[in-house]
C-alpha positions as CSV (number, residue, x, y, z in Angstrom):
1,M,-11.1,-13.9,6.0
2,A,-14.7,-12.1,6.1
3,F,-14.2,-11.3,2.4
4,P,-14.4,-13.7,-0.8
5,P,-10.7,-12.7,-3.0
6,V,-12.1,-9.7,-5.2
7,M,-12.5,-7.7,-2.5
8,V,-9.4,-8.5,-1.4
9,Y,-8.0,-7.1,-4.4
10,V,-10.0,-4.5,-4.2
11,F,-8.4,-3.0,-0.5
12,W,-5.4,-4.1,-2.1
13,L,-5.3,-1.8,-4.5
14,L,-7.0,1.4,-1.9
15,G,-3.9,0.4,-0.4
16,V,-1.5,1.5,-3.4
17,V,-3.3,4.4,-4.1
18,E,-3.9,5.8,-0.9
19,P,-0.8,4.5,1.5
20,A,-2.2,5.2,4.9
21,F,-5.3,2.9,4.1
22,R,-2.8,0.2,4.6
23,I,-2.3,1.1,8.2
24,A,-5.7,2.2,9.4
25,T,-7.6,1.3,12.3
26,D,-9.7,3.8,12.4
27,A,-12.6,4.4,9.8
28,A,-13.3,7.7,11.5
29,D,-10.4,9.2,9.3
30,P,-12.1,11.0,6.9
31,T,-9.6,10.1,4.7
32,I,-9.9,6.3,5.2
33,R,-13.6,7.0,5.2
34,I,-13.3,8.5,1.1
35,A,-11.5,6.1,0.4
36,L,-13.8,3.3,1.5
37,K,-16.4,4.6,-0.4
38,V,-14.3,5.1,-3.4
39,P,-15.3,1.6,-5.0
40,A,-18.7,1.2,-4.9
41,L,-19.5,4.9,-6.1
42,L,-17.3,3.9,-9.1
43,A,-19.0,1.1,-9.4
44,D,-22.6,3.0,-8.8
45,A,-20.9,4.9,-12.1
46,G,-20.4,1.6,-14.3
47,L,-24.3,0.5,-13.1
48,A,-25.2,3.4,-14.7
49,A,-23.3,3.1,-17.9
50,G,-24.2,-0.9,-18.4
51,V,-28.2,0.2,-18.1
52,A,-27.4,3.0,-20.7
53,Y,-25.7,0.6,-22.7
54,L,-28.2,-1.5,-22.8
55,L,-30.7,0.7,-23.7
56,R,-28.6,2.5,-26.6
57,D,-31.2,2.0,-29.2
58,R,-33.3,4.5,-27.1
59,P,-31.5,7.4,-26.1
60,R,-33.9,9.0,-24.0
61,W,-34.5,6.2,-21.9
62,A,-31.1,5.4,-21.9
63,I,-30.4,8.9,-20.0
64,A,-33.6,8.0,-17.7
65,G,-32.8,4.6,-16.7
66,A,-28.8,5.0,-16.2
67,L,-29.8,8.3,-13.9
68,G,-32.5,6.5,-12.3
69,V,-29.9,4.1,-10.8
70,L,-27.2,6.7,-10.1
71,L,-29.6,8.9,-7.7
72,S,-31.6,6.1,-6.5
73,P,-31.6,6.5,-2.5
74,V,-31.4,2.8,-2.8
75,F,-28.0,2.9,-4.0
76,V,-27.1,6.4,-2.8
77,Y,-28.0,5.5,0.7
78,T,-26.1,1.9,1.0
79,G,-22.9,3.0,-1.3
80,A,-21.8,6.9,-0.8
81,W,-23.8,7.1,2.7
82,W,-23.3,3.6,4.2
83,G,-20.0,2.5,2.1
84,Q,-21.3,-0.6,1.9
85,F,-20.1,-2.6,-1.4
86,E,-23.1,-4.2,-2.8
87,S,-22.4,-2.4,-6.0
88,I,-19.4,-4.2,-7.0
89,Y,-20.8,-7.5,-7.6
90,I,-23.4,-6.1,-9.0
91,L,-21.5,-4.5,-11.0
92,A,-20.0,-7.5,-12.4
93,G,-23.4,-9.5,-12.7
94,L,-23.9,-6.2,-15.0
95,V,-21.1,-7.1,-17.1
96,A,-21.3,-10.5,-17.3
97,T,-25.0,-10.2,-18.7
98,I,-23.9,-7.5,-21.5
99,L,-21.0,-9.8,-22.7
100,V,-23.0,-13.0,-22.8
101,L,-25.8,-11.3,-24.7
102,G,-23.6,-9.5,-27.0
103,G,-22.2,-12.8,-28.3
104,R,-19.1,-13.2,-25.5
105,P,-20.3,-16.2,-23.4
106,Y,-17.2,-17.6,-22.8
107,L,-16.0,-13.7,-21.2
108,G,-19.2,-13.0,-19.9
109,A,-18.6,-16.5,-18.0
110,V,-14.8,-15.1,-16.6
111,V,-16.7,-11.9,-15.5
112,L,-19.7,-13.6,-13.6
113,G,-16.6,-16.1,-11.6
114,I,-15.6,-12.8,-10.7
115,A,-19.3,-11.6,-9.3
116,L,-19.3,-14.3,-7.4
117,M,-16.1,-13.8,-5.7
118,A,-17.0,-10.6,-5.0
119,K,-19.5,-11.3,-2.6
120,P,-21.5,-14.4,-2.7
121,Q,-24.9,-13.1,-3.1
122,A,-24.0,-13.1,-6.1
123,I,-25.1,-16.5,-6.3
124,A,-28.7,-15.6,-7.2
125,F,-27.2,-14.7,-10.9
126,I,-26.0,-18.3,-11.9
127,P,-29.4,-20.0,-12.1
128,P,-30.6,-17.6,-15.0
129,F,-26.8,-17.7,-16.8
130,A,-26.6,-21.8,-17.2
131,A,-30.6,-21.8,-18.3
132,W,-29.7,-18.8,-21.0
133,A,-26.4,-20.7,-21.5
134,V,-28.0,-24.5,-22.1
135,A,-30.8,-22.8,-24.1
136,Q,-28.8,-20.6,-26.3
137,L,-25.4,-22.4,-26.5
138,G,-26.4,-26.0,-25.6
139,W,-24.6,-28.4,-23.4
140,R,-21.7,-28.6,-24.8
141,R,-21.0,-24.6,-24.9
142,A,-22.3,-24.0,-21.9
143,L,-20.3,-26.7,-19.8
144,A,-17.2,-25.3,-21.5
145,A,-18.7,-21.9,-20.1
146,A,-19.2,-23.1,-17.1
147,T,-15.6,-24.8,-16.8
148,I,-14.2,-21.3,-17.5
149,F,-16.3,-19.7,-14.8
150,A,-14.9,-22.7,-11.9
151,G,-11.2,-21.9,-13.3
152,T,-11.7,-17.9,-12.7
153,V,-13.3,-19.2,-9.1
154,V,-9.8,-21.2,-9.1
155,V,-7.7,-18.3,-10.1
156,L,-8.6,-15.7,-8.0
157,W,-8.1,-18.2,-5.3
158,L,-4.6,-18.9,-5.7
159,P,-2.2,-16.0,-4.0
160,F,-4.6,-17.3,-0.8
161,L,-3.9,-21.2,-1.2
162,A,-0.7,-21.4,0.9
163,D,-2.8,-19.5,3.9
164,D,-5.5,-21.9,3.4
165,G,-7.5,-18.7,2.3
166,P,-10.7,-21.1,0.8
167,A,-11.0,-23.3,3.8
168,A,-10.6,-20.1,6.6
169,Y,-13.2,-18.1,4.4
170,L,-16.0,-21.2,3.8
171,R,-15.2,-21.8,7.8
172,T,-15.8,-17.8,8.3
173,L,-19.2,-17.9,6.1
174,T,-20.6,-20.9,7.8
175,R,-20.3,-19.7,11.2
176,H,-22.0,-16.4,10.1
177,Q,-24.7,-18.2,8.9
178,T,-24.8,-20.5,11.6
179,E,-23.9,-19.0,14.8
180,I,-23.3,-14.9,14.5
181,F,-26.3,-14.3,12.3
182,A,-28.7,-17.0,12.4
183,I,-32.0,-16.0,12.5
184,L,-34.8,-15.1,10.7
185,S,-34.0,-12.3,9.1
186,L,-31.6,-9.4,9.5
187,R,-34.2,-6.3,9.2
188,A,-34.9,-7.2,5.6
189,W,-39.1,-7.0,4.9
190,N,-39.4,-10.3,3.8
191,P,-42.0,-13.4,4.8
192,W,-39.4,-14.1,8.0
193,W,-39.3,-10.6,9.1
194,A,-43.1,-11.0,9.1
195,L,-42.9,-13.9,11.3
196,Q,-40.3,-13.1,13.2
197,T,-41.9,-9.5,14.4
198,A,-45.1,-10.8,14.4
199,A,-43.8,-13.5,16.8
200,A,-41.1,-11.9,19.1
201,G,-41.9,-8.1,18.3
202,D,-38.5,-6.8,18.4
203,S,-36.1,-9.2,19.1
204,F,-34.9,-12.0,16.5
205,L,-35.5,-15.6,16.1
206,S,-33.4,-18.3,15.5
207,D,-33.8,-20.0,11.9
208,G,-32.3,-23.5,13.2
209,G,-35.0,-25.0,15.3
210,A,-37.3,-27.2,13.9
211,I,-40.8,-25.8,12.7
212,L,-41.9,-28.6,10.4
213,G,-40.8,-32.3,11.1
214,P,-36.6,-32.1,11.0
215,L,-36.8,-28.7,8.9
216,S,-35.4,-25.9,10.6
217,P,-36.7,-22.3,9.0
218,R,-33.5,-22.3,7.5
219,L,-33.3,-25.8,5.3
220,F,-37.3,-25.0,4.8
221,G,-36.2,-21.6,3.3
222,Y,-33.1,-23.4,1.6
223,L,-36.2,-26.2,0.3
224,V,-38.3,-23.3,-1.2
225,A,-36.0,-21.7,-2.8
226,A,-34.4,-24.1,-4.6
227,V,-38.1,-24.7,-6.0
228,L,-38.5,-21.5,-7.1
229,E,-35.3,-21.1,-8.8
230,L,-36.1,-24.1,-10.6
231,F,-38.8,-22.6,-11.7
232,V,-36.8,-19.3,-12.4
233,M,-34.5,-21.4,-14.6
234,A,-37.2,-23.2,-16.6
235,A,-38.9,-19.7,-17.5
236,V,-35.3,-18.5,-19.1
237,Y,-34.4,-21.5,-21.1
238,R,-38.3,-20.8,-22.7
239,A,-37.4,-17.1,-23.3
240,P,-33.4,-17.1,-23.7
241,T,-33.5,-13.3,-24.4
242,K,-32.4,-10.0,-23.6
243,R,-36.1,-9.6,-22.1
244,G,-35.6,-13.0,-20.1
245,L,-32.6,-13.1,-18.9
246,L,-32.5,-9.6,-17.2
247,L,-36.2,-10.8,-15.7
248,G,-34.9,-14.4,-14.4
249,L,-32.0,-12.0,-13.2
250,S,-34.2,-10.0,-11.2
251,A,-37.3,-13.1,-10.4
252,S,-33.7,-14.5,-8.8
253,V,-32.6,-12.0,-6.7
254,L,-36.4,-11.0,-5.3
255,V,-36.6,-15.3,-4.6
256,L,-33.5,-15.6,-2.6
257,F,-34.7,-12.4,-0.8
258,C,-37.6,-13.6,0.1
259,C,-37.2,-17.1,0.9
260,L,-33.6,-17.3,2.5
261,T,-33.1,-16.7,6.2
262,S,-30.1,-14.5,7.5
263,V,-30.7,-12.1,4.4
264,H,-29.7,-8.3,5.0
265,E,-32.1,-5.5,3.7
266,R,-29.8,-4.4,0.9
267,Y,-29.4,-8.0,-0.6
268,A,-32.3,-6.8,-3.3
269,E,-30.3,-4.1,-4.9
270,A,-29.7,-6.1,-8.1
271,V,-33.2,-6.0,-9.1
272,L,-33.1,-2.2,-9.5
273,V,-30.1,-2.4,-12.2
274,F,-31.6,-5.6,-13.9
275,L,-35.1,-4.2,-14.3
276,A,-33.6,-1.0,-15.2
277,P,-33.0,-2.0,-18.9
278,L,-36.5,-2.9,-19.1
279,L,-37.9,0.6,-18.6
280,P,-39.7,1.5,-21.3
281,D,-42.5,-1.6,-20.4
282,R,-44.8,0.3,-18.5
283,R,-45.7,-2.4,-16.2
284,V,-41.8,-3.1,-15.3
285,L,-41.5,0.8,-15.2
286,A,-44.5,0.5,-12.3
287,T,-42.8,-3.0,-11.0
288,W,-39.1,-0.7,-10.5
289,L,-40.9,2.3,-8.9
290,A,-42.8,0.6,-6.4
291,L,-39.5,-1.5,-5.5
292,T,-37.3,1.6,-5.3
293,A,-39.7,3.2,-2.5
294,V,-40.2,0.0,-0.8
295,M,-36.2,-0.6,-0.5
296,T,-35.5,2.7,-0.1
297,L,-38.0,2.5,3.3
298,N,-36.5,-0.9,4.2
299,L,-33.0,0.9,4.4
300,L,-33.7,4.0,6.5
301,A,-35.9,2.1,8.6
302,A,-33.1,-0.4,9.2
303,V,-30.0,1.8,9.4
304,P,-32.3,5.2,10.2
305,P,-29.8,8.3,9.9
306,T,-30.8,10.1,12.6
307,P,-33.1,9.0,15.4
308,E,-36.0,11.0,13.9
309,V,-36.1,9.2,10.8
310,G,-36.2,6.1,12.9
311,A,-38.9,7.1,14.9
312,A,-41.2,8.0,11.4
313,I,-40.2,5.0,10.0
314,P,-40.4,1.9,12.3
315,I,-38.6,-1.6,11.2
316,G,-41.1,-3.8,12.5
317,G,-44.8,-3.6,13.9
318,V,-47.4,-3.2,11.3
319,F,-45.1,-0.7,8.7
320,G,-42.6,-3.5,8.7
321,S,-45.3,-6.2,8.2
322,L,-47.0,-4.2,5.3
323,G,-43.2,-3.8,4.1
324,S,-42.6,-7.3,3.6
325,A,-45.9,-8.3,2.2
326,A,-45.1,-5.2,-0.4
327,M,-41.7,-6.9,-1.4
328,T,-43.5,-10.2,-1.7
329,G,-46.2,-9.1,-3.6
330,L,-43.3,-7.8,-6.0
331,T,-41.4,-10.5,-6.5
332,A,-44.6,-12.5,-7.2
333,V,-45.3,-9.3,-10.1
334,V,-41.8,-10.1,-11.5
335,V,-41.8,-13.6,-11.4
336,W,-44.9,-13.2,-13.6
337,L,-43.4,-11.1,-16.3
338,L,-40.7,-13.6,-16.2
339,V,-43.1,-16.1,-17.0
340,N,-44.9,-14.0,-19.7
341,A,-41.2,-13.1,-21.5
342,R,-42.1,-15.5,-24.4
343,T,-44.8,-14.5,-25.4
344,D,-44.3,-10.3,-24.8
345,P,-42.9,-8.5,-27.2
346,E,-39.1,-7.2,-26.7
347,V,-38.4,-4.1,-25.1
348,D,-37.2,-2.6,-28.1
349,G,-40.2,-3.1,-30.2
350,G,-39.1,-5.5,-31.7
351,Q,-40.8,-9.3,-32.3
352,Y,-39.5,-11.8,-29.8
353,V,-36.1,-12.6,-30.2
354,R,-34.5,-15.8,-31.3
355,P,-31.4,-17.2,-30.0
356,I,-28.0,-15.6,-30.5
357,A,-26.5,-18.9,-31.4
358,T,-27.4,-22.3,-33.1
359,P,-27.2,-25.1,-29.8
360,I,-24.7,-27.4,-30.8
361,S,-27.6,-29.9,-30.5
362,Q,-29.5,-28.4,-33.3
363,E,-26.0,-27.9,-35.7
364,A,-25.5,-31.7,-35.1
365,S,-29.1,-32.0,-36.5
366,S,-28.9,-29.7,-39.4
367,P,-29.1,-30.4,-42.8
368,G,-25.3,-30.6,-44.4
369,S,-24.2,-31.4,-41.2
């Protein structure tokens, strides 16, 4: 099994709506190609709606944010043109964000489980949500939310247990990481791509050899990512607000994009969605525009629609190194915005917003408890 269970459910639903999809063996069939792209297109519309909802108190910005996501060349190219499914797990992450910010953390935990079971890239959402839950809800309610999250994952896998589905999926995922795609960067403009092109030009380099004592690039990337994710969690914990959570999710996505090996060029897309509700902040707006530009160029260079575009936007060389430097620098900017989230005014113009729910630990020590 190459996909986690949510995508299997999506494909099953496509087969119900379009029976020809059940027996299709050639994606060149126009009907099948359209059917394959519909889920991502619907998810793109959902992303725009979700961003507009989070900006509902500022109607003009709500329209701008929604159109910015819906018409973003990054999402248009990935979904409408290429037919990839990134928007589905990102939509689930956005819905989970809306739910927890709206005071429904347990339902948000369910949807977060759905996000992770749509694509493993959603693992970037877990650290910020975990830190936010502990700060907002206290340890007991945060653990309850974590239990609901884990239960959701189990329930989604239930129909596949008889066929050893979870183990088969883990074997496939491990094989992809350690054999098929065991390289420094899969055309993602990050530090690993700059290192790979500097050392090997147009060739891929393995991420399994030792570079620092017993550490391979893959393990070194895991270690650096883990340290930075703890830093992101600490920042979200200090600012458990709408702004803090959205910046935490954005920073977490970019940290994994820049630190991990075997990363695709489209794995940073979620950052454009989680930053969009903060566009009234001019610093965020400038960062969002810069990220959109660099990520669009990365996509066009990695999978050029025509040979002419591929020649004009080279994936490697100096151009690719500059793109890698830009993505790394923009990651640092987002992390800096997150670190300052506690002292910055909220995007809606108000002062620092207190937690929406009193943590259990505070309830227990309050007078009269």
